[in-house]
N, C-alpha and C positions, 0 to 999 in steps of 0.2 A: 535589456541594459542593466536593470537593477540586480538581476541574478549575477551578471558578470561583475558588477561593482561589489556585491557582497563577497564573492569569491576573492576578488582582489583585496578587499579590506581585511578579510580573515587572514589571507596570506601575509599581508603587510603587518597585521597585528602579531602573528606568530613570529615573523622575522624580527620585529622590533623587540619583542620580549626576549628572544634569544640574544639579540645584540646588546640589549640593556644589561642582561645578566653577565654577558662576557665583559662589558665595559666595567661593571661594578666589581667583578672579580679582579680585574686588573688594577683598580685604584688602591692606593695606599690608604691606611686609616686616616692620614692627614687630609685625604680628598673628601672624606665624609665629615664635613664641618659646617659650622654656621658661617656668618658673614666674615669674609676675609681669607687671606693667605697666611697660615700660621708660621710660615717661614720668612715672612717679610720683616725686614729690619728698617728702622727710621734712617733716612738719609737726607742730606741737603739737596737743594736744587741742582740739577745736572749741569755740569760744565762740559765743554768740548774736550774730548780725549784724543781725537784723531783729526789731524789737519787736512788729510787728503783721502780720497776714496778711489777705488778701482771700478771701472765700468766694463762689463762683459755683455756684448750685444748678441742677440739671436742664438742663445744657447739652446741646443735641442734637448727636449725631455720626452722620452718615449712612454706613451700610455700603455695600459695593460692589453689593449687590442692592437698594438703596433703603431697607432697613429702618433705622429711626432708633432708636438706643439713647441713653440719657441718662446724663450723668456729673455728679458734683460735683467742683469744682476748688478747691483750697486753694493759695495762692501768696503769697510775701512781698509786703507792701504797699510796693513800691519799684520804681523803674525798673530795667530790666535783663532779662537772659535767664537762665533757671535750668534745671538738669537736672530731669527729671520722673520720679517714681515712679508706676507704674500698677498698679492692682488692680481686677480684675473679679470681681463677686460675685453670687450669686443671693439673698442674704439681706437685701437692702436696702442702699443706699449708705452709710447711717449705721452699719450693722452690719458693715461689711467688717473682716476680721481685722486689716488694716493700721491701722485707725483705732479699734479697740475701746477703749471708755472715754474716748476723746478726747484722751489725753495725747500721742500721737505727732504729731498735727497741729501744735500750737504748737512742739514741739521741732524737727521736721524743717523747717518753714518758717522758723524763726528761724535755722537753719543753711544757708539758701539753697536749699531744695528746693521745687519745686511738686509737689503730690500730685493725682493724678487717679483717682477711684474711680467705676466705672460699673456699672450694673445689666446683667447679661448678657442676651442676647436672650431675650425671652419672659418675663422675670421683672420684677415690680414695675413701674417706670415705663417700661421699654424695650418696644419693639414686637417683633412676630414670635412665632414658635412655637419652643419650646425642645426640643432633643434634648440631654440632659445632657452628652454628650461629643462631639458631632459638629461644631458650629459654632464651637468655641472658637478654632481656629487662624485662620480667615479674619477673624473679628471682632477677635481680639487683634492681628493684623497691622494692620488698618484703624485701630484705636484708637491704636496706637503711632505710625503714620505721620501721623495727624491731629495728635497731640500734638506731634510734632517740628516741625510747620509753624506752630505758634501763635506770636504775637509775644512771648510771655513765656517761650518755650522756647528753650534753646540747642541743641536737637536731640540731646542725649545722654539716652537713656531707659533706665530699669531697671524690671523688674517686681518686685512684692513681694506676698506674700499666702500664706495657708496653707489647708489642708483643701480644700474645693472651689475656693476662690480659688487654691490652689496648683496644682490641675489647670488652671485658666485660665492661670496663669503658665507652667507647663511647656509647654502647647500654644502659647502665644505665642512662647516660645523656639523651639519646633519649626517655627513658621511663618516664621522668618527675616526679620522686618521689618528693613530696612537700618539704621534708627536705634536698634535695640535693642542695647545694649552689655553688659548683664549682668542678673542677677536673683537674688532670694532666693525660693526655693520651699520651703514648709514643710509639714510633717505631711500629706503626700499620697502617693498610690499611684503606682507605676510600672507595675504589672500589675493592672488593675482586677478581673479575675476572681479572682486569688489574694490580693489585698491590700485589696480594698474590698468586694466583694459575697459572696465565698466564701473559705473557708480550709480546706485539706485536703478540699475537696468539700462542706463544710458551710456552709449559708447563714448569713451574719452577721445573724441575725434581730433581735436587740435593737437594734443600730445602725440597720438599715434600717427597722424598725418606727417608731422614734423620728424618723428623718429624714423619713419620709413623713407620719406621723400628726401630729407636732407642728410640722412645718416646711412642706413643700410644700403639704399639704392646706389648712392655715390661710391661707397667703399667696396661694394660687391661688383661694381661695373667691370673691373679687369677679369674677374672669373666668369661673369655672365656673357661678356662680349670679347672673346680672344682677338677678333679682328679689330685693329686699331681704329679704322675709319668708322665702323659700326659703333664702337665704344664712344668715340668722340661725338657722333651724332646723338647718341643716347644722353651723354652728359650735357650737351648743349640744350637739348630739350628739357632736361631736368632742371637746368638753371633758370628756366622760365617760371618755375613754381614760386620760389621766394620773391621773384620780381613782380608777379601778378597772381597771388594765390586765389583771388576771387574767381578767376577763370576755371580753376580746378575745384575749389572748395564748394562752390555752389552747384556743381554738376550732380545729377541724380542718375542711378542710385548711388548712395555713399559707398556701397560695396565695391564699385568699379572705380574708385579714386585713382586716377591715372598715374600720378607720380609714385605710387606704391608698386607699380608694375616693375618686376625685376626679372626679365626673361621668363623662365618657367616658375620662378619663385614669386609668391605674393603673400607675405605674412599678413597683410591687412585683410585680405579675403578670408584667410584662415581664422583670424580673430572674429570677424563678423559672422562667419559660418558657425562659430561656437559661441553664440550670443546667449546661451542658457548656461547656468551653473550646472556642473556635473563632473563626471569622471575625468574628462579632458583636463579640467582645471584642478580637480582634487589631487591627482597624482603629480601635478606640477607645483602645487602650493607648498611653500615652506611650512605653513601652519599645520598641514597634515601630519608632520613629523616632529612637532615641537616637543612632544612627550618623550622623545628619544635623546634630547640634548643633555650632555653630561658636563659641560665646561662653562666658565664665566664668559659673558658677552656684554659689551657695551652697545646699546641701541641709540644711535645718534640721529637726530632729525631736526626739523624746523617746523614751527607752527604753520607756515605757509607752504611747506613742501607738498608736492602732489601726492606723495606717499606717506604723509604724516600719520594717518590712521594705522598704517602697517607697522611703523616704528613702535607705536604705543602698544598695539596688539601683540607684537612679538615679545616685548618686555613683559607684559602682563601674563601672557600664556606660559612662557618658559619658567617664570618665577613661581607659578602654581602647578605646572604640569611636568617640569623637567625631570629627567630620569634619576638624578642624584641630588643630594643636599648641596653639593658643591655648585651645581647649576642653579637650583632653586633659590639659594641664599645669596647668589652673587651676580644677579643681573642688574646692570646699571642703565638708567634712562637719562638721556641728555637731550633736552629740547631747547634750541635757541630760537631767535626771532626770524630766522632766515626762510626764504623760499628755496626751491631746489638748487638753483644756480648760485645762490649767495652763500651757501655753506663755505666757510673759509678754508678750503682744502689747502691752499698754499700759504695759510697763515698771513693773509694780506691784512695788515693792521692799518688803522686809520679810517676804516669804513664805518661810519656812524649812522647811515640811513638804510632802512629796509622799505622799499616802496616809497611812499610819501611821508613816512614816519621817521623822525630823528630820534635815534636810540641813545645818543650821547656817548660819553667817554667810557662807560662801563662796557659797551660793545666795541668801540673803536680801539680800546687798549687791551682787549682780551687776548691772551696768548693761547690760541687754540692748539697750536702744534705742541706747546709745552704740556697741555692737559693730556693730549693723546699719548705722548711719550711717557708721561708720568704713569698713565694707566698701564702701558706695556711694561714699564720698569717694575711695577708692582707684581704683575703676573709672570713675567718672563725673566726678571733679574732678582726677584725677592727683595726689592728696595721700595720703601714707601717714601716718596718725595712729595714736596708741596705741589698741589695741582690735582691730586687725586686722593680721596679719602673713602675707603670701602664702606664706612658706616653711613655715608651720605649716598643713598641708593638713587636719589632722584635729583636732577639738576634742571631747572627751568628758567626761562626768561619771562618776565612780566612786562608787557608794554605799558608805557606811560608811568609806571613806577620806575622803569628803565633800570632794572637791576636783575642780577642772577640770584636765584633762590635755591636752597638745598633742603631736602627733607628725606625722611626715611621711606615714605610711601606716597602713592598717587592712585586715585584721586585724593585730595586733601581730606582728612577725616572730619573737618568742620564744615564741609560743603553743604550748603542749603540749596537744594534743587527747587527753584522758584518759578512758578508759572506767570508769564506776562501775556495777557489776553489781547487779542485783536478786537478793537471796539470801533463803533461807528462815529463817535464824536470827532469833530475836526481838530487836528493838532495845530493848524495854522503855520506849519513849518515846511511844507513840501509842495513842490510844483508837479507832482506825479499825476497819473491818471485819476488817482483817488487819494485823498489825504485823511487817513483815519488816525486813531490814537492807540497807544500801547500802554497797558496799565496792569497792575497786580490785582485789580478788581475785576472779577468775571462779569460778563454781560448780564444785565438784569431784566432786559425787555426785548420783546420781539422786534427785529429789524430785518429789512430786506437784505439778501446777500449782495455782495459786490460782484458785478459781472463785467468781465473785460473780454476783448476779442484777441485771440491768438492766431496770427497768420504765420505759418512756417516760412513764408517768403519775406516776412518782415520781422525777423527774430530780434529779441533783446540782446544787446552785445555783451560779450565777456569783457569785464574790466577787473584785472587783478584776481586775487584769491589764490587758491592752491592750484596753480597752473604751470604749464611748461610748454616750450616750443610755441610761444604765442604768435598768432597771425595778427599783424597790426590792423587796426580798424579805423575807418573814417567815422565822423560823428553820427552817422545814421546806423552804424553797426555793420556796414558792409566791409568784408575783408579787402584790404588795399595793400599796396607795396609798403613794406616796413624795413627791409634790409637791403634794398636796391639789388637784390639777387647776387651779391658779391661775397657772401659768407657761407662757408661750408659748415657742417654740423660739428665736425670734430675739432681739430686744432684751432681753426679760425674762430669758431664760435666760443670755445672755452676761453681763448685769449680775449675775445670781445667782451665776454661777461666779466672777466677779472679786471679789465681795464675800463669797464663801464662805457663801452663804445656808444657813441651817439646814434648809431644806426639801429640799435636794439629798440624795439617798440616800448614805449613808456607805460603802456597800459597792460603789460604782459602778466605780471604776477605780483603777489604780495599785497600789502595794505594800500590800495589805490582808491581814489575818489570815485564814487559810484554815480554822481549826479548826471553825467551825460547819458548813462544807460537807465538811471532810475526814473527819469521822466516818462518812460514807457512802461512802468510797473505800477502796482498799487502799493501804498506805503502806510505804515502804522508807527507812530512816533510818540515817545514819552514827553511829558513836560520837561523843561530845563531842570537838570539835576542840581540839588542844593548841596549834596554831599557826594564824595567819591563812592563809586560802586564797582567792586572788583568781581569779575567772573574768572574762574580758573577751572577748566575741566570740559566735560562732554556737553555739547549744545545740541538740542533737538527741537523739532517743531512738530506740532500735531494740527493738521488742517482738516476741516470738514468741508468737502468740496464736491462739486458736480460739473459735468461737461455735457454738451450736446453731441460730443464725438464718442467713438468707441475706445479711444485711447488718447492720452495727452500727457504732458509733463507738468510737474509742480516744482518750481524753483523758489527757494527761500534764501534771502540774504540778510544777515545781521550786520549793522554798521553803527559807527560812532559819528554822530553829527556834531561838528565843531561849531563854536560861536561864529566862525567865519563862513559857515554854510557848506563846508565840505561834508561828504558822507563816506567815511573811510571804512572799507569792508573789514569786518572782524572774522566772519565765518560765513560759509554758504553750503548749500546742499541741493540735491535734485532727487526726485522720485518719479520714475516712469509709471504711469497708472497701471498698466497691465502687469507690472512686477510688484504691485503693492503688497502681495501676500507671499510671494515666493519667487526666487530667481530660477527655480527649476521648472515650475509649471505656471507660466504666465496665463492670465485670463483677462479678456477684454472687459470693459466696464459697460454698464447699461446706461445709455444716454438719459440724462435728467436725474439719475439716482445719486443720492448723497452718500459718499464713502468717507471713511476716516483714513487719512494718509499720515504716516510717520516719515518725516524727512530728517535724515541724519546730517547735521552741519559740522560734524567732526569736532575738533577741540582747539582751544586757545587759552591764553592767560592775558587778561586785558583789564586795565582800570579805566572806567568812564569817569572823567574828571568833572568837578563842579562847573556848571555853565554849559555842559555838553548834554546831548540827548541820546537815547537809545532808539534805533529804528529797525524795523523789520520791513523788507520789501518782498512782495510776492509776484511771481510772473510764471510763464510757462516755457521759457527758453533761456539758454545761456550759451549763445553761439558766437564763435565756433568751438568753444571748449567742448561742448557735448553735441552729438548729432541731433539734428532737429526732429522732433516728433511730428509726423505728417498727419496725425489725427485720424488715421484710417486703420483698417484691420491688418493690413500687411505690416510686417516689421519695419520700423522706420529706416533701418539701414538698407532695406531692399526695395522700398517704395519709390515709385516715380510719379505717383499721383498724390494729391493732398487736398485737404479741405480746411477752411477757416473754422476754428472752434470758438464757441462762446463758453467761457469757463467762469464758474462762480465760487466765491469763498463765503462760507457761512460763519456768523459770529453772534449767535443768539444763545439763550440759556440751554437749549438742547444740543446745540452745536458750537461749543465754545472753542474756536480755533485759538491756538496759543503757541508760544515758544517756551521751552524749559531751559532756564539759564542756571549754571552752577555758581551761585553767588557765595562769596567768601565774606562772612561777617567782619565788620571793622573791629579791630582790637580795642578792648575796653581798658 
């Protein structure tokens, strides 16, 4: 396998060098610049120029191999040629992230843009067979070049879209169509293995279960079952999953998750069967090709998005590895307070809450569509309008300061990475299995480890965090009916999210209270803070831990304990023990042996206010977000047997378990 990989990598490297040389040769001298578009002229805020738009549905576009995909086009009802924004989606053209709820179409067309939204290959109206991550480059290239040649196009093209549509956009950027000048790629992954399908070696069960059972299975049913009666029986059976997910989610092995069965297709099994990092993922990962990027890109995400690490990694990687100065010097990072579903695609104003946190007027009044259009005006119309400044490379939201911040770089240069140690002293603030303290002072004396029991059949429940397609939970953490089974994943669910439908589970994602789940964990909490303490950046944990099993999981949650007693999640992470050293070659652990585990909690920007406390909770499950570790030698997703593990956390001078927080010093 490694020999094949080396040959593939060498071929890829030679091809990318040739491609980069060709792209560089084709750039004007103006393309080799520092920050900014040298042709951009100052301009006032945009006004509506066109009062009506034309809609063309199911326009055929022929790919290089003869496959026909279908697009919907929206353009100003006027003579002239316009820049074009392109979005490819598997969710149905009317459900594309760029168009959600319909408000972006009239606004963008009124300001002189044509929009092209297409069904990706093998989905909905488009022909062909789909491989979720393989055909996106070639098809994206062909769509962009087709759009550039249309009589209503001026040949200046941008990509726009998020989530899977963001994967389409990133891959289109990587394909280098000559007429593509920029793009906004949002809430999507750079590393599919670590940021989409697995995290710390643990399968993203809840997201992938929902993505298959409520999404692909339902939409692919007409192709899978041409017989109407068989198709209806399949859909009726499928509707039972959101009504009673416990009956399906608790079944073993996870690999045989029944609602993911789609005739002969079963994406879920394919992902489980590729549970190791390797060539399967590398050739699909956008990050494999970031060194080839030649154009400016905005990377748009949310602190609580399930793919937030990918947004940041894509920005960081392209700005250091990009093939041209134009690319390296013009990557923009925009991170808001949102989870995946709350990204305001439709510019829905007036929403001031994310999870249980009130973000105030700075969020409620933010004109997100104006920012996106100002960005595209800068790169596609050579107009610098209010709402986008190329000198401000980074835009972030800080919780509890409740404000947008701009800076030239990230992480912040004054970040102080500070260790907060797990200590045995009682904090007096927690009703968890163990109530320890959290302090910047390392442990100075020998203490016994904290040992707790982890039973895979009694897992600690998921509550909020960077989550998607939540399965509602009852107080014990058992999956239960959350949506009454009446909402589909595409149009109905998007509308439900945008309208804050009461059927959506309240503990699904974002900054939610951890107390109902926290009582089944061990916690470590600071004294009450006298002064505000800001963290902005990458959060990590280092645990010294042992288990009497050959494999187990380590879950760490960081939260803000309010004076009212809520414990609002700020960040969390998971590390599967067998993957502690490598995602390529997992190794079981020796029962009773102490290992050092690094747990990545990803990133956030948060101010802990005076009167609050900082808390770290440790446990061995986060279910149903991640597949349960069965504590046995067989891979968790394949196992049907399990054992109860006794897991221990050490916090003595030789084994100082701690979290590393990116503290921002107070201004003097």
